[in-house]
C-alpha positions in Angstrom: 7.8 11.9 6.3 10.6 13.7 4.3 13.2 11.3 5.8 11.0 8.3 4.7 10.8 9.7 1.2 14.5 10.4 1.0 15.3 6.9 2.4 13.2 5.2 -0.3 14.5 7.5 -3.0 18.1 6.7 -2.0 17.3 3.0 -1.8 18.4 2.8 1.9 18.7 -0.9 2.9 15.6 -1.9 5.0 17.7 -2.9 8.0 19.3 0.5 8.0 15.8 2.1 7.6 14.5 0.3 10.6 17.6 1.0 12.7 17.4 4.7 12.0 13.7 4.8 12.7 14.1 3.0 16.0 17.0 5.2 17.0 14.9 8.3 16.4 17.8 10.7 15.9 18.1 13.8 13.7 15.6 16.6 13.3 12.3 16.4 15.1 10.5 19.2 13.2 12.5 19.0 10.0 11.2 15.6 8.9 13.9 13.4 10.4 13.6 10.1 12.3 13.3 11.9 15.6 9.8 12.9 14.5 8.7 9.3 15.1 9.0 9.9 18.9 6.4 12.7 18.8 3.0 11.9 20.2 0.1 13.9 21.5 -2.6 13.0 24.1 -0.8 9.7 25.0 0.2 8.7 28.5 2.9 6.3 27.3 4.1 7.5 23.8 6.8 4.8 23.6 4.1 2.1 24.0 2.3 3.4 21.0 5.6 3.4 19.0 6.4 -0.2 20.2 2.9 -1.2 18.9 3.8 0.3 15.5 7.2 -1.4 15.3 5.6 -4.8 16.3 2.9 -4.7 13.6 5.1 -3.1 10.9 8.2 -5.3 11.1 7.4 -8.4 13.2 3.7 -9.1 12.3 2.7 -9.0 16.0 -0.5 -7.3 16.8 -0.3 -5.9 20.3 -3.2 -3.3 20.3 -5.1 -5.1 23.0 -1.9 -5.4 25.1 -1.9 -1.6 25.5 -4.3 -1.8 28.5 -4.4 -5.5 29.4 -3.2 -9.0 28.3 -4.5 -9.7 24.8 -7.4 -12.2 25.0 -7.0 -13.5 21.5 -3.3 -13.3 21.1 -0.3 -14.5 22.9 1.0 -11.1 23.7 1.0 -9.9 27.3 0.9 -6.3 28.4 4.3 -6.7 29.9 5.7 -7.7 26.4 4.5 -4.4 24.9 5.8 -2.3 27.8 9.2 -4.0 27.8 9.6 -2.9 24.2 8.4 0.6 25.2 11.0 0.7 28.0 13.7 -0.3 25.5 12.6 2.6 23.3 12.6 4.9 26.3 16.0 3.7 27.4 15.0 3.4 31.0 12.6 1.4 33.3 9.1 2.7 33.3 6.1 2.4 35.7 2.8 1.4 34.3 0.4 4.4 34.7 -3.1 3.7 36.0 -4.5 5.2 32.8 -2.9 2.3 30.9 -4.8 -0.4 32.8 -8.4 -1.6 33.0 -9.9 -1.5 36.6 -11.1 -5.1 37.1 -13.7 -3.8 39.7 -15.7 -2.6 36.7 -16.6 -6.2 35.8 -19.4 -7.5 38.0 -21.7 -10.5 37.6 -19.5 -12.3 35.1 -16.0 -13.5 34.5 -14.1 -11.0 32.4 -12.6 -12.1 29.1 -9.4 -10.2 29.8 -6.6 -10.7 32.3 -4.5 -8.1 34.1 -1.1 -9.5 35.0 0.7 -6.1 35.0 -0.5 -3.9 37.9 -0.5 -0.1 37.8 2.6 1.3 39.4 4.6 -1.8 38.6 8.1 -1.2 37.1 9.0 -2.7 33.8 12.6 -3.1 32.8 13.8 -2.4 29.2 14.1 -6.1 28.0 13.5 -8.0 24.8 10.3 -9.9 25.6 10.9 -13.6 26.5 8.3 -14.9 24.0 10.0 -12.9 21.2 13.3 -14.5 22.2 11.8 -17.9 21.7 10.0 -17.0 18.5 12.4 -14.7 16.7 15.9 -14.2 18.0 17.2 -14.6 21.5 20.1 -12.1 21.7 22.5 -10.0 19.7 26.3 -10.0 20.1 27.3 -6.8 22.0 30.3 -6.5 19.7 27.9 -5.5 16.9 26.6 -2.5 18.9 28.2 0.9 19.0 26.7 1.4 22.5 26.0 -2.0 24.1 24.2 -0.3 27.0 21.8 1.5 24.8 18.5 -0.5 24.9 17.1 1.4 21.8 20.1 0.4 19.7 19.8 -3.2 21.0 16.1 -3.3 20.0 17.0 -2.2 16.4 19.7 -4.9 16.2 17.3 -7.6 17.4 14.6 -6.7 14.9 17.0 -6.5 12.0 19.2 -9.4 13.0 20.0 -11.9 10.2 18.9 -14.6 12.7 15.4 -13.1 12.9 13.6 -14.7 10.0 10.4 -13.0 10.7 11.6 -9.5 9.8 12.5 -10.2 6.1 9.4 -12.4 5.7 7.1 -9.6 6.9 8.7 -7.1 4.5 8.6 -9.6 1.6 4.9 -10.3 2.3 4.1 -6.6 2.4 5.8 -6.0 -1.0 4.1 -9.0 -2.5 0.7 -7.8 -1.2 1.3 -4.3 -2.7 2.2 -5.7 -6.1 -0.1 -8.7 -6.4 -3.1 -7.4 -4.5 -3.2 -10.3 -2.0 -0.8 -11.4 0.7 1.0 -14.7 1.2 0.1 -14.0 4.8 -3.2 -12.2 4.2 -3.3 -10.2 7.5 0.0 -8.5 7.2 -0.1 -7.0 10.7 -1.1 -10.2 12.6 0.7 -13.4 11.8 -0.9 -15.2 14.7 -4.3 -15.0 13.0 -3.1 -15.8 9.5 -0.6 -18.4 8.3 1.4 -18.4 5.0 -0.5 -19.9 2.1 2.7 -20.5 0.2 5.5 -20.9 2.8 8.2 -21.9 0.3 7.5 -18.8 -1.8 7.7 -16.6 1.3 10.9 -18.2 2.4 12.5 -17.8 -1.0 11.6 -14.1 -1.2 12.8 -13.5 2.4 16.1 -15.3 1.7 16.7 -13.3 -1.5 15.9 -10.1 0.3 18.5 -10.8 3.0 21.1 -11.9 0.5 20.6 -8.7 -1.5 21.5 -6.6 1.6 17.8 -5.9 2.4 17.4 -4.1 -0.9 13.7 -3.3 -1.5 14.3 -2.7 -5.2 15.8 -6.2 -5.6 12.7 -7.6 -4.0 10.4 -5.6 -6.3 12.5 -6.6 -9.3 12.0 -10.3 -8.4 8.3 -10.0 -8.3 7.9 -7.6 -11.2 9.9 -9.9 -13.5 7.9 -13.0 -12.6 5.4 -14.6 -15.0 2.7 -14.3 -12.3 3.0 -10.6 -12.0 3.1 -10.0 -15.8 -0.1 -11.8 -16.5 -3.3 -9.8 -16.9 -4.9 -8.8 -13.6 -8.2 -10.5 -12.9 -11.0 -9.8 -10.4 -11.4 -11.9 -7.4 -14.8 -13.6 -7.0 -16.5 -13.4 -3.6 -15.1 -16.2 -1.3 -12.4 -17.1 -3.8 -8.9 -17.7 -2.5 -6.3 -16.4 -4.9 -3.8 -18.9 -6.4 -1.3 -16.2 -7.3 -1.4 -17.2 -11.0 -1.9 -13.5 -11.8 -2.3 -10.2 -9.9 -5.7 -9.4 -8.4 -7.6 -6.5 -10.0 -7.6 -3.7 -7.5 -8.4 0.0 -7.2 -5.9 2.7 -7.0 -5.1 4.3 -3.6 -6.2 7.8 -2.8 -2.8 9.2 -3.6 -2.6 7.3 -6.8 -6.0 8.6 -7.9 -5.0 12.2 -7.3 -1.6 11.9 -8.9 -3.1 10.0 -11.9 -5.7 12.7 -12.4 -3.1 15.4 -12.7 -0.4 13.5 -14.5 -2.8 12.1 -17.2 -3.5 15.7 -18.3 0.1 16.9 -17.8 -0.8 19.4 -15.0 1.1 20.1 -11.8 -0.8 20.1 -8.5 -0.2 23.8 -8.2 -1.2 23.9 -4.5 -0.5 26.6 -2.0 2.2 26.1 0.6 1.1 23.8 3.3 1.6 26.1 6.2 -0.3 28.7 8.2 2.9 30.6 8.8 4.1 31.4 5.4 6.1 34.4 6.5 8.0 32.3 9.1 7.3 34.3 12.2 6.5 31.4 14.5 9.0 29.0 16.1 9.2 25.5 14.6 7.8 23.8 17.7 4.6 25.8 17.1 4.2 25.8 13.3 6.2 24.3 10.5 6.0 24.4 6.7 5.5 21.3 4.7 6.4 23.2 1.5 4.6 23.2 -1.8 3.4 19.6 -2.5 4.2 18.1 -5.9 2.7 14.7 -5.1 -0.4 13.6 -3.2 1.5 11.9 -0.4 2.9 15.4 0.7 -0.5 16.6 1.9 -1.6 16.5 5.5 -4.4 17.6 7.8 -5.0 21.3 7.1 -5.9 21.8 10.8 -8.5 24.4 10.4 -10.7 23.2 13.2 -11.8 26.8 14.0 -13.2 27.1 10.4 -11.7 30.5 10.0 -11.9 31.7 6.4 -8.6 33.4 6.8 -6.9 30.1 7.7 -8.2 28.3 4.6 -5.9 26.8 2.0 -8.4 26.5 -0.8 -6.6 24.6 -3.5 -5.0 22.2 -1.0 -8.5 21.7 0.6 -10.0 20.6 -2.7 -7.3 18.0 -3.2 -7.6 16.8 0.4 -11.3 16.4 0.0 -10.7 14.0 -2.9 -8.1 12.1 -0.9 -10.4 11.7 2.1 -13.2 10.4 0.0 -10.9 7.7 -1.3 -9.8 6.4 2.1 -6.9 8.7 2.9 -6.6 9.8 6.6 -5.5 13.3 7.4 -4.5 12.2 10.9 -3.2 8.8 11.9 -3.7 8.0 15.5 -3.1 4.3 15.1 -1.2 2.2 12.5 -3.3 0.9 9.7 -1.9 -1.2 6.8 -5.1 -1.6 4.8 -7.4 1.3 4.2 -11.0 1.3 3.3 -11.0 0.7 -0.5 -14.7 -0.1 -1.0 -16.4 2.2 -3.5 -18.9 4.7 -2.3 -21.2 7.3 -3.9 -19.1 10.2 -2.8 -16.1 9.1 -4.9 -17.6 9.5 -8.4 -19.6 12.5 -7.2 -16.5 14.5 -6.1 -14.5 13.8 -9.2 -17.5 14.5 -11.5 -18.6 17.7 -9.7 -15.7 18.9 -7.5 -13.1 21.6 -8.1 -10.4 19.1 -8.8 -12.4 17.5 -11.6 -12.9 20.9 -13.2 -9.2 21.7 -13.0 -8.0 18.6 -14.8 -10.8 18.6 -17.5 -10.4 22.2 -18.4 -8.3 22.7 -21.6 -6.1 25.4 -20.1 -2.8 26.5 -21.4 -0.9 24.1 -19.1 -3.0 21.0 -20.1 -1.5 18.3 -22.2 -5.0 17.8 -23.7 -4.7 21.4 -25.1 -1.4 20.6 -26.7 -2.9 17.5 -28.3 -5.9 19.5 -29.6 -3.6 22.1 -31.1 -1.7 19.6 -33.3 -2.8 20.6 -36.8 -2.1 17.3 -38.5 -3.9 15.1 -36.0 -7.1 13.4 -37.2 -10.2 12.9 -35.1 -9.5 9.2 -34.7 -5.9 9.9 -33.7 -7.0 12.5 -31.1 -9.5 10.1 -29.6 -6.9 7.4 -29.4 -4.3 9.7 -27.7 -6.9 10.8 -25.1 -7.7 7.2 -24.3 -4.0 6.3 -24.1 -3.3 9.1 -21.6 -6.4 8.4 -19.4 -6.9 4.7 -19.6 -3.6 3.5 -21.0 -5.4 1.6 -23.8 -6.8 2.3 -27.2 -10.5 2.9 -27.6 -12.8 0.2 -28.8 -14.4 0.7 -32.3 -17.6 1.8 -30.6 -15.9 4.3 -28.4 -13.8 5.6 -31.3 -16.9 6.2 -33.4 -18.9 7.8 -30.6 -16.2 10.3 -29.6 -15.1 11.1 -33.1 -18.7 12.0 -33.9 -18.7 14.3 -30.8 -15.6 16.1 -32.1 -16.4 16.2 -35.8 -18.4 19.4 -36.0 -15.9 22.3 -36.2 -12.9 20.0 -36.0 -11.2 21.3 -39.1 -11.3 25.0 -37.9 -11.0 24.3 -34.1 -7.8 26.3 -33.9 -8.3 30.0 -33.9 -5.8 32.1 -35.9 -3.5 34.1 -33.6 -4.8 37.4 -34.8 -8.4 36.4 -33.9 -7.7 35.1 -30.5 -9.1 37.1 -27.6 -6.6 38.3 -25.0 -5.7 35.7 -22.4 -7.2 36.2 -18.9 -4.6 37.6 -16.5 -5.3 37.6 -12.8 -3.7 40.1 -10.5 -1.7 38.4 -7.7 -3.3 38.6 -4.2 -1.6 39.6 -1.0 -0.3 36.9 1.3 -2.2 35.9 4.4 -0.3 34.3 7.2 -0.7 33.6 10.9 0.7 37.1 11.7 -2.1 38.9 9.8 -5.0 36.4 9.5 -7.2 38.2 12.1 -7.6 41.3 9.9 -10.8 41.9 7.9 -8.8 42.2 4.7 -7.4 38.7 5.3 -10.9 37.2 5.1 -11.6 39.1 1.8 -8.4 37.8 0.3 -9.1 34.2 1.3 -12.6 34.4 -0.1 -11.2 35.6 -3.4 -8.7 32.8 -3.3 -11.5 30.3 -2.8 -13.4 31.7 -5.7 -10.3 31.4 -7.9 -9.7 27.9 -6.7 -13.2 26.8 -7.6 -12.9 28.3 -11.1 -9.4 26.8 -11.8 -7.1 27.9 -14.6 -8.8 29.9 -17.4 -9.3 27.9 -20.6 -7.1 28.4 -23.6 -8.0 31.1 -26.1 -6.4 29.2 -28.9 -9.4 26.9 -29.5 -12.9 27.8 -30.5 -15.1 27.8 -27.4 -17.9 25.4 -28.7 -15.4 22.8 -29.9 -13.2 23.1 -26.8 -16.2 22.5 -24.5 -17.1 19.3 -26.4 -13.4 18.2 -26.1 -13.6 18.9 -22.4 -16.8 16.8 -22.2 -15.0 13.9 -23.8 -12.1 14.2 -21.3 -14.6 14.4 -18.4 -16.6 11.3 -19.6 -13.5 9.1 -20.1 -12.0 10.3 -16.8 -15.2 9.5 -14.9 -15.4 6.0 -16.2 -15.0 3.3 -13.5 -12.1 1.9 -15.4 -10.0 4.9 -14.6 -9.8 4.0 -10.9 -8.3 0.6 -11.4 -4.7 -0.4 -11.7 -3.9 -0.8 -15.4 
C-alpha cells in the first residue's frame, strides 16, 4: 500500500508500475511490491494474483477459471494457471482443491467443463489465446533475465504492441472522472464493448506516447469540454452520451476526508498497530503508522473483541468507511463498490462519534476560526460555512434561515479573554500494547480512551456556549444535507 501511494505520488509510469508489481520485489512487510505475493487461506496464491492482474490490466475476467473452464467466457482454467506458473517461476501441479469433482453432477448435464485434471502439470507459458488477442511474444533482448518467466509476463502485459493494456488503463481513468466507462464493465471486456472506440483508441495512443504517464491522461480528460460541463444525474435506463460527467456520490474515503478537511481538522487517529512498543517481529505484527488520510486505514483485526485491543478513534472512522462501501479486508478484486445509499449512512454521520468531532467548534476547528473573526457579518459567516462544506454560496432562503439562527447573541458571541473559563486539559493516558494488554489496568485505560473518543475534542472557551451550540447546529445541518455526499 505504501509503495502504491509512493508510486502515484512520484508519477511512476504505469508500465513501470505494473512491472514492479509483477516482479514482487522489495520489502514484504514494509509496504513494498513483495507484499503483493502474500496470501492467506489459498491453495494456489499465484492463481489469485494472476486473476487480479488479468482483470486490472487486461480486462479479462477469470474468476470462474479458478476451479473450472469459464462457462460464459473464453478463458480456460489452463490459461489462468499458466499465468500463475509464470508468476511462480516454475511448473505447478493443479491441486485437487482447485477443481470441481464432476461426480457431484448427477441427473443432468453440467454447465461447466473440466479440461484440466487434478495433478496435471502446467508450464509457465503466456496463454495461447492471449497471444492471439494481445501480443504473441517479446524480444528476449529487452529482458534483463530472459529465463525469468515473471519478468517475461510483465514485459508481455506492458508491451507497446499490446493495445489492450493502455486501453484498459485509459478506460479506468475515464470512468473515475466521468462516472461512466467507455467500456462499462472495466474488468470484463468480453461482456462489454467500447461505446466510443475512436475515443478509447485516442486516449490509449496518447497514454503510450506520453510514456504511460497517468497525469497526462488525467490532464487530457480534465481539460476537455465534456468534463468541464456541469455534472448531471443519469436517468434509469439512460445510456450516457459523455456530453458531461455523470453526477455521482463520493467514495467512502472521500466522504471521511471531506468531513475532516471541510472543518480544517486532522484525523487525529491512534497508531494503527497492536504492538506500539515494537516487541513483536514484523512477520507477526506491523505498524501502519498514524493515518493522515482515510485510505491509510485497514481492518482493526479485533475479532476477539477484547477491550484492551480496541483502537477507539480509528474504529469510529472505520465504522463510517464501512457504511459507505469500504471493505476492511479484500479477499477478491473489486473495481466497483456498492455505492447505493442506505439508512445507515445518514444515521452514522448524524449520530456517530465522527459527526460529533467535526461539528464541534473546538480550538482546532476552522469553523471556530471563522466565528472568531470580529468583523464578519452574519451573512458572510453563513456564506463561508456553505463554501467550506458545499463549495457553493447559500441560496437566499438558506441565507435568511441560518442568519436568523445565528442572529441572537451574534454581536457579543466572542467572550473577552478575562471572562473565559479555563480550557479543559486532559491528562495523558498510559500506553497499551500487545505486551501488556492482558492486565486489568489495560482494560480500564482503553475504556477511558473510548469515553474520550466518543466525547471528542472539548469545545472552545472563546465563544459563548448558547451561540456556539447554535453555530454547531448549523454546521451539523449543512453537513448532513444529501448534497454534501455528491461530487461538486
